C-alpha positions in Angstrom: -5.8 9.0 13.6 -5.7 5.6 11.8 -2.1 5.0 12.8 -2.8 6.0 16.4 -5.8 3.7 16.5 -3.7 0.8 15.1 -0.9 1.4 17.6 -3.4 1.6 20.5 -5.0 -1.6 19.4 -1.6 -3.3 19.1 -0.6 -2.2 22.5 -3.8 -3.4 24.0 -3.9 -6.7 22.2 -0.2 -7.4 22.1 -0.5 -8.3 18.4 -0.3 -6.3 15.2 -3.7 -5.8 13.5 -2.2 -5.9 10.0 1.0 -7.9 10.2 3.3 -7.9 7.2 6.9 -7.9 6.2 6.6 -5.1 3.6 4.3 -2.1 2.9 2.7 -4.2 0.1 1.8 -7.1 2.5 0.3 -4.7 5.0 -1.8 -3.0 2.4 -2.9 -6.4 1.0 -3.9 -7.5 4.5 -5.9 -4.3 5.0 -7.7 -4.8 1.6 -8.3 -8.4 2.5 -9.9 -7.5 5.8 -11.7 -4.2 5.0 -11.9 -4.2 1.2 -10.6 -1.7 -1.4 -10.7 1.9 -0.1 -13.4 4.1 -1.7 -12.6 5.5 -5.1 -12.6 9.1 -3.9 -9.8 8.3 -1.5 -7.8 6.4 -4.1 -8.2 9.2 -6.6 -6.7 11.7 -4.1 -4.1 9.4 -2.7 -0.5 10.3 -3.1 0.7 6.7 -3.4 -2.3 5.1 -5.0 -0.4 4.2 -8.1 2.2 2.4 -6.1 -0.3 -0.1 -4.8 -3.4 0.0 -7.0 -4.2 0.0 -10.7 -7.3 1.3 -12.5 -8.9 -1.4 -14.6 -10.5 -0.9 -18.0 -13.9 -0.8 -16.2 -12.7 2.2 -14.1 -12.4 0.1 -10.9 -9.4 0.2 -8.7 -7.8 -3.1 -7.8 -4.7 -4.0 -5.7 -1.6 -4.7 -7.9 0.0 -8.1 -7.6 3.1 -8.3 -5.4 5.2 -8.7 -8.6 3.8 -5.5 -10.1 4.4 -3.7 -6.8 8.0 -5.0 -6.7 8.7 -3.8 -10.2 7.5 -0.3 -9.5 9.5 -0.3 -6.2 12.6 -1.5 -7.9 12.3 1.1 -10.7 11.7 4.0 -8.3 14.7 2.8 -6.2 16.9 2.6 -9.3 15.9 6.1 -10.4 16.5 7.5 -6.9 20.0 5.9 -6.8 20.9 7.2 -10.2 19.8 10.7 -9.3 21.8 10.8 -6.1 25.0 9.2 -7.6 25.0 11.3 -10.8 
């Protein structure tokens, strides 16, 4: 539903609601505009660890773009080694 709503708004407005050149930048824009998603959603999210980290205080926060890039590079390298090996 979320995606459909975003697409409908983009078609109506003629502009993307959350522009970004990467997944990270789009998530960062959403967090900037709407705040961090609720803990219960992040705990159940399949890709939470890709974009968020749990602090010592038990609060989720968005990873830095550098942290996200390291995780992305590592998982890409692992995928390539599994397919070529």
